[in-house]
C-alpha positions, -999 to +999 in steps of 0.1 A: -533-184-096-505-196-116-483-222-099-453-245-110-473-275-106-495-291-135-526-307-128-526-343-134-560-359-139-552-394-149-567-404-115-605-397-114-611-371-089-640-357-067-639-319-067-636-301-033-661-275-043-633-250-051-611-249-084-584-232-062-584-262-037-586-286-066-554-270-081-538-276-046-548-312-045-536-317-081-576-320-094-595-331-064-596-359-041-589-393-055-620-411-061-632-438-038-606-427-011-611-422+027-601-384+037-600-367+073-608-330+075-592-319+106-591-285+125-600-267+155-636-254+163-646-229+142-619-236+115-642-240+087-644-277+085-682-282+083-683-255+054-655-271+035-675-306+035-706-289+027-693-269-002-678-301-015-712-319-009-733-293-031-707-292-058-710-329-065-746-332-058-764-352-086-767-386-102-762-404-070-770-391-035-746-376-010-750-388+027-741-365+056-742-381+090-740-363+121-731-383+154-724-363+186-720-328+169-747-301+161-781-312+155-791-315+118-816-286+120-791-264+132-765-272+107-791-267+077-802-233+092-767-220+089-760-236+056-789-215+042-767-184+043-743-196+016-744-192-022-736-228-028-767-241-010-794-256-032-826-265-015-838-283-045-812-309-037-819-314-001-833-345+007-827-363-026-794-354-038-781-343-005-792-362+023-788-352+061-791-377+088-786-376+127-775-409+138-763-395+173-789-414+193-781-445+177-745-447+183-750-433+218-771-464+225-753-489+205-718-475+202-696-472+171-713-503+156-743-484+147-724-464+123-710-494+104-748-507+104-760-476+090-733-472+064-739-508+053-776-504+049-769-469+030-745-484+005-770-514-002-801-491-006-789-457-017-756-462-032-742-430-021-713-415-041-699-397-011-704-404+026-694-377+052-693-384+090-693-353+113-678-357+139-659-391+134-633-381+163-662-379+189-668-416+184-636-423+204-657-413+236-679-442+228-652-469+230-635-485+259-599-485+244-579-477+213-578-515+202-617-514+203-618-484+183-592-500+160-614-530+155-644-511+146-623-489+121-610-521+104-647-533+097-655-496+086-626-494+061-630-529+050-667-521+041-661-489+025-631-499+002-655-528-012-680-502-027-679-473-051-680-444-026-659-415-012-657-409+024-647-378+044-644-379+082-645-348+101-630-340+135-615-316+159-581-334+155-550-317+164-513-327+155-514-348+187-542-368+172-521-381+142-513-416+160-550-423+161-560-453+140-580-434+115-551-413+104-533-447+092-563-456+073-568-422+056-555-419+021-560-380+025-556-357+052-566-319+051-559-296+081-576-263+085-557-237+108-569-206+124-545-182+140-550-150+158-533-119+141-540-087+159-576-078+155-583-105+130-575-142+123-556-159+096-568-188+080-547-216+065-553-248+047-527-275+039-524-312+029-508-335+052-511-365+030-528-375-003-520-411-012-512-418-047-512-381-058-489-352-059-502-319-044-489-284-037-472-284-003-473-255+022-499-236+039-525-217+016-545-188+030-583-189+029-614-168+041-648-177+048-675-156+028-709-163+016-694-183-010-679-207+015-642-214+016-623-187-007-588-203-010-557-186-020-530-211-033-496-204-022-474-184-047-444-205-058-416-195-082-425-199-117-410-224-142-387-207-165-396-212-202-369-231-224-374-200-248-371-175-221-348-146-224-342-113-207-354-083-231-328-054-236-360-032-245-364-001-223-395+018-216-400+053-203-407+060-167-429+090-174-409+114-150-390+140-170-353+139-167-354+104-150-349+083-181-315+100-189-303+090-154-314+054-160-293+052-194-328+052-212-351+041-190-363+009-171-356-025-188-388-043-197-396-071-169-376-055-140-386-044-108-379-012-091-376-003-056-387+034-051-379+041-013-382+072+006-397+089+036-433+104+038-436+132+014-407+124-009-429+118-039-429+081-043-467+076-049-464+106-074-436+091-092-454+057-094-485+071-107-467+091-134-451+057-145-485+039-146-503+068-164-473+070-189-480+034-199-515+039-205-510+067-227-489+047-249-516+021-250-500+000-223-525-016-197-512-008-163-524-020-128-520+004-097-521-017-065-528+007-036-530+001+003-526+037+015-550+061-004-586+050-010-598+054-045-612+091-039-578+101-025-561+086-054-585+103-079-576+136-063-539+130-068-543+119-104-563+152-109-534+168-097-511+153-122-534+166-147-551+134-154-588+123-154-595+090-137-625+080-158-605+088-190-573+069-178-595+039-167-611+037-203-576+038-219-561+010-196-555+022-160-568-003-136-569+002-098-568-023-071-573-010-034-573-030-003-574-013+032-542-020+052-566-027+082-582-060+066-553-066+042-545-104+036-513-110+017-524-141-001-558-128-013-544-097-026-516-116-044-542-138-061-563-105-071-533-092-086-523-121-108-558-126-118-560-090-133-525-093-149-537-126-168-573-112-177-562-077-186-526-082-202-510-060-176-475-049-186-469-021-161-477-027-124-474-005-093-475-017-055-478+011-032-466+000-008-447-032-001-442-020+037-481-027+041-476-063+029-447-065+054-469-054+081-496-078+074-474-109+070-472-129+103-440-150+089-409-132+077-397-161+059-434-166+039-431-131+031-397-132+016-406-163-004-437-146-017-417-114-029-392-133-046-418-155-065-437-125-072-406-106-088-398-138-109-434-139-123-431-104-134-399-110-151-412-141-172-444-121-179-425-091-192-442-070-166-423-040-155-431-031-118-425-004-097-427-010-057-427+017-032-413+015+003-414+041+030-381+048+050-376+068+082-347+086+066-317+082+042-294+055+028-283+043+063-318+041+077-318+010+100-355+011+097-355+003+062-335-031+068-352-040+100-387-034+088-379-060+059-370-036+029-334-045+032-343-081+023-364-069-005-339-045-019-315-073-030-344-089-052-348-057-069-335-048-103-334-011-095-332+009-062-342+045-064-339+063-031-358+096-023-348+120+004-363+151+018-338+178+033-349+207+055-327+238+055-338+273+045-364+255+022-375+219+016-355+201-009-362+167-025-336+147-041-333+115-060-306+090-064-300+058-082-284+034-059-286+003-082-295-005-119-288-040-125-270-049-157-268-012-167-249+019-162-267+046-146-262+082-129-243+083-096-253+116-086-277+131-060-303+148-081-327+175-070-362+171-081-392+193-079-429+190-081-447+209-109-482+208-123-476+180-143-458+159-115-423+154-105-392+161-128-356+157-124-340+194-123-312+200-149 
């Protein structure tokens, strides 16, 4: 994922276990730091710590201490389902130990004693305490906890070790003494959204280091935490200039209305009701590029690959042939659609495959899946800017309920997106004695264009503008 922040590795770092999270942390956690991993139950804190632990296993042992949380046996049993788990490292490079009985009997001082002996005998590279927050239940006052914490941090900072304290902390917990001592604070959030949950990670503090601010989506899979760094507006290269070159649309008669076709790097909003021909025109645009040797990506949320193949066949194309020539498909069900993950997948393909034409069908599904309208707005703005800088020409479809004055177009988010588009093409369907489809160019930035309402028709080779 491309962001405007460049990684700075001048400070020696400890990997988080995820290259995407390391990007957010500007290279990882600073070595020999004290960090808090906070979040509600089930937010992924333990998985985050274990993924980090196995990533850094080797040369010196890593110590995972459980206090009043789950028993070690239960933690390891669930751990075995993840791809990062390495049984060969268990007991040597990665050491789990339950100190719950000791701290229950002796209090917080038992933790300090165990860590001191571990430092002297094992010299651990990383120490993880899960859960540190539960230790508050073993003290009589905040002052007592603060005294124990002072002893803990004084001992830790004197040795070459990096510490992670895990706890079910909330924003109200930030006044606890461990947050003052912490060099880094990572929060994992879990928010219900309809039939699924949205998960986000954000950095609240990273002493002595820059980091990528904001909420970054993630999901939990068999690989652990898969993080999707927030899309930010790209830096404009000093040599960057807008291209006057135009490319064909693939739709007969449309290029003449556009004064020669689409400008390279432009974004076109193709809006209209169901059955107006949006997907067909978008497919013609992608297929036209492939036939000219230009790699194209068709991102689709509505039609599954089988349905899309049928549509391509109806346009006289062969899906397997088009794939071999450079047509790439990216499908995600609108039921499980996660805005951040699809954006990351899209950019990975753009950079890996040299994509120069892209279709998003449709942006309405992104609008539906977004829980935060402002976050959606920022994403779409950054998205179009990335396309422009890379010289990627895009078509984005949007389903309206009616015509030009359709309030649903504006209230659903399309109106906010329309002003960020370089071109707006409106498709309409009229019902009189027969179905009549029309195409109008409402906007073409920095260019003259046709101002009429043009009738279009569907032929064996696709949609064309009637003379």
